[in-house]
C-alpha positions as CSV (number, residue, x, y, z in Angstrom):
1,M,198.1,133.4,-90.7
2,V,197.0,132.6,-94.2
3,I,193.3,133.0,-95.1
4,A,191.8,132.5,-98.5
5,I,188.6,134.3,-99.7
6,E,186.7,132.8,-102.6
7,S,184.4,135.3,-104.2
8,G,181.4,134.0,-105.9
9,K,182.0,130.3,-106.4
10,P,179.5,127.8,-104.9
11,A,180.5,126.1,-101.6
12,D,180.7,122.6,-103.2
13,Q,183.2,123.8,-105.9
14,V,185.3,125.6,-103.3
15,A,185.4,122.5,-101.1
16,S,186.4,120.3,-104.0
17,F,189.3,122.7,-104.9
18,V,190.5,122.9,-101.3
19,K,190.5,119.1,-101.0
20,N,192.2,118.6,-104.4
21,Y,195.0,121.1,-103.6
22,G,195.4,119.9,-99.9
23,M,194.9,123.4,-98.5
24,T,195.3,123.5,-94.8
25,F,194.4,127.1,-94.1
26,P,190.9,128.6,-93.7
27,V,189.0,129.3,-96.9
28,W,186.1,131.7,-96.4
29,L,183.3,132.0,-98.9
30,D,182.2,135.4,-100.1
31,P,179.2,134.8,-102.3
32,Q,178.2,138.5,-102.3
33,I,181.8,139.4,-103.5
34,T,182.0,141.9,-100.6
35,A,185.8,141.5,-100.2
36,L,186.4,142.5,-103.8
37,E,184.2,145.6,-103.2
38,I,186.1,146.5,-100.0
39,F,189.5,146.2,-101.6
40,Q,188.2,147.8,-104.8
41,N,190.1,145.2,-106.8
42,W,188.4,143.0,-109.4
43,N,191.6,141.3,-110.5
44,L,191.9,137.6,-109.4
45,P,193.9,136.2,-107.9
46,S,195.0,138.9,-105.6
47,S,196.9,138.6,-102.3
48,Y,197.4,141.0,-99.4
49,A,199.6,141.0,-96.3
50,I,197.6,142.8,-93.6
51,D,199.4,143.5,-90.3
52,R,197.9,143.1,-86.8
53,D,196.6,146.7,-86.9
54,G,194.7,146.0,-90.0
55,I,197.0,147.9,-92.3
56,V,197.6,146.5,-95.8
57,R,201.4,146.3,-96.0
58,L,201.8,144.5,-99.3
59,S,199.5,143.5,-102.2
60,W,199.9,141.4,-105.3
61,T,197.8,140.9,-108.3
62,G,198.3,137.5,-110.0
63,G,199.8,134.3,-108.7
64,I,202.3,134.3,-105.9
65,N,204.9,131.7,-105.1
66,Q,206.9,130.6,-102.1
67,P,210.2,132.5,-102.9
68,T,208.2,135.8,-103.3
69,L,206.4,135.2,-100.0
70,E,209.7,134.5,-98.2
71,Q,211.3,137.6,-99.7
72,Y,208.6,140.0,-98.8
73,V,206.4,138.6,-96.0
74,T,209.1,137.0,-93.9
75,P,210.6,140.5,-93.0
76,L,207.1,141.6,-91.9
77,L,206.8,138.6,-89.7
78,E,210.2,139.3,-88.2
79,E,209.1,142.9,-87.2
80,N,206.5,141.4,-84.8
81,K,208.9,139.1,-82.9
């Protein structure tokens, strides 16, 4: 499952961004920037692959693309079949 967390932006701006880019996955608002504090990462964008046990298996700082996701995340998904 893909989930986006927006840290600090107003809800109306986030809704507009989600609509403009046709995002179909959940986008959670984090106005208090709690997620950044928990991950101790102030670099945006950042991405994480977290397994079913809550363990961070992969992390990226900066943009991520489809080929990278397929190369690194697909094997993790295959582990759980």
